N, C-alpha and C positions, 0 to 999 in steps of 0.2 A: 743965562739960563739957570733956574733954581734946581736944587737937588730933587724936588718932587717930580720933575719931568725927565730926569736922567734915566735912560733905559737900564743902565747897570744897577741903579738903586732899586728900581721896580723889580728886576729879576732877583736881586738879593733878598728883597722883602718877601717875595713869593716863595723863594727857596727856604727861608727861615720858617715860614708858616708850614710848608710841606714837611720839613725835618722835625719841627716841634709839635705838630698836630697830627698830620696824616699818618706818618710812619708809626708813632706809638699806638694809634688806634688800629692800624692794620695788624701790628704785632699782637695786640690784645685779642683781636678777632681770631688770629691764627692759633693762639694759645688756647682759647676757649674751644675752637674746633678740634684741636689736638686732644683735649680732655674728653670731648664728646665722642671722638673716634675711639678712644681707649675703652669706653663702655658700650660701643657698638651703635651709637646714634647716627653717625655721619662719617664721611671720609674727608680728609684734608687733601686738597689738590696737590699734585706732584710739586708744583712750583712753591706752594706753601710749605711742604715738608722740607724742600731744599733750603728755603729761607730759614726755617726753624733750626735745621741741622747746622747751617753755616753760622748762625748766631748763638748756637748752643742754648736755645730757648725752648726746646721741646719739653713738654710737661706730660705727666701721666698720673692718673688716679688709680692705676691698676691695683695698687696695694689696698685700696679701700672699696673699689667697685669694679665690675658688678659682683664679683665673688671675693670677699675679703679673705685675707690670710687667716686660716683657722687651725693650723696644725699646732697642737700643744705637745710639749716634750718635757719629760721628767725621768727620774732614775729610780729604780728599785734595786736594792743590793742585798739579796738573801745571803746570810752567812751562817756557817755551822760552828756552834760553840763546842768546847771540849766535853761538855756534858751531853752532847747529842741534840740539843734543841737548836731551833732555827730562829734568827732575828734579822731584821733589816739593819745592816751595819751602818747605813747612811743616816737613817732617821732614828735609830735607837728604839725601834718598836717592832711589833709583829709585821710579817711580810704581807703587804696589801697590793694586789695587782690592779685594782681599780684606779681610774683617773681621780686624782685629788680634786676636791671642790675648787680649790684655788691653786693652780699649778705654779704660779709665781711665788706663792708662799712656801714652796718646797725648797727655795733657794734663800740663803741668808742674805746675800747681797747680789746686786747686778753683776759684779765682777765674778762671783762664784758661778752664776748662770752662764756668763760668757765663757769662762774657762771650761766648764763642763761641756758646753756646746762645742767648743773648739776641740776639746779632748776627745769627744765622741766621734767627730767626723774628720779629725786631722789625719794626715798621712804619717805622722810620727807615732808609731804604735808604742814606743817607750812610755809615752805619757799615760797610757792605760795602766801600765805597771806602777808608775809613780803614784797615780791616784789610788789604786787598789792598796798599795803599800801604806799610804797615808791613812786610809780607812782602818786597816788592820792595826796600825800603831796607835791611832786615836782610841779605838775601842779597847785595846789591851791596857792602855794607860788609865782609862776612866772606869773600867769594870773589873770585878774580881774573877769572872769566868772568861777564860781566854778564847778569842776568836781564832779558829784553826784555818778556815778557808772561806772565800766569798766569791760571788759571781756578780759582776756589774752588768745590769741590763739597762739599755736605753729604751724608754717607752715613748710611743707616739700615738696621738689620737688625731686622725685626719678628717674627722667628721666636721661638717659645717656647723655654724653657730646655732642653727635651729634644727639640727638632725635629731631624730628620735633615738636612734641606736648609735652607740659609739663605734668607731672603727679603730680599735686599739691593736697595735702591733708592738712586738718587743724584739729587740735584737741584742744578742749577747756581745758585750764589749770585751770583757775578759773574765776568765775563770782564774782565780789567784790563790796560791797556797801561801798562807801568812808566814809559815816557817821556811819557805823556799827561797830561791834566789831573788834578788831585788828586781831584776828585769826578767820577766817570764814570757815565753812564747804563748801565743793565743790562737784559738780557732774561733772565728766568728760565724754566726748563722743568724738568720732572722726567722721568727715564727709569728704567726698571727694569733692573737689571743681573742677568743670569742667571749663576749660578755655573757655572764650568767643571768 
């Protein structure tokens, strides 16, 4: 009897087709359904969700649809100079509370953006003092008029990409005395800034 009529060979051949063709197509359909579910078009059956979870193949487009992430975050650091004038100690300019046209352009590097984001929301409050002290030191090394104190504000605009009105809020990260102790206690609060 030849191999063509052997029942084990026929079963193995059908099993190979199932594993190499049917299962990948089934997984592809489940992944597409999972993405469609993320944007509210359909629902994946419970058995499909279990299969995706077991294979760690669940996908999501929630970052992009139906409501893409739209929160922009930047910093404003008003500081008082010894002559009584006020400057933005971070940007070396006048204090501007409006959202910058290019928020990413307010950071010199991606690492600086990441550090500031972590510093703003991290549980280690000492980093607030480290950063404020760095800004005082940098200003005083580069300018003739000494910076006496500053306040670091974290700014956020939670409006959508097509919103007419900005939804800007600010939260105080730290108020810092440039001639005070290296690590300083802080009181934080959040206020909503209404655009003019």
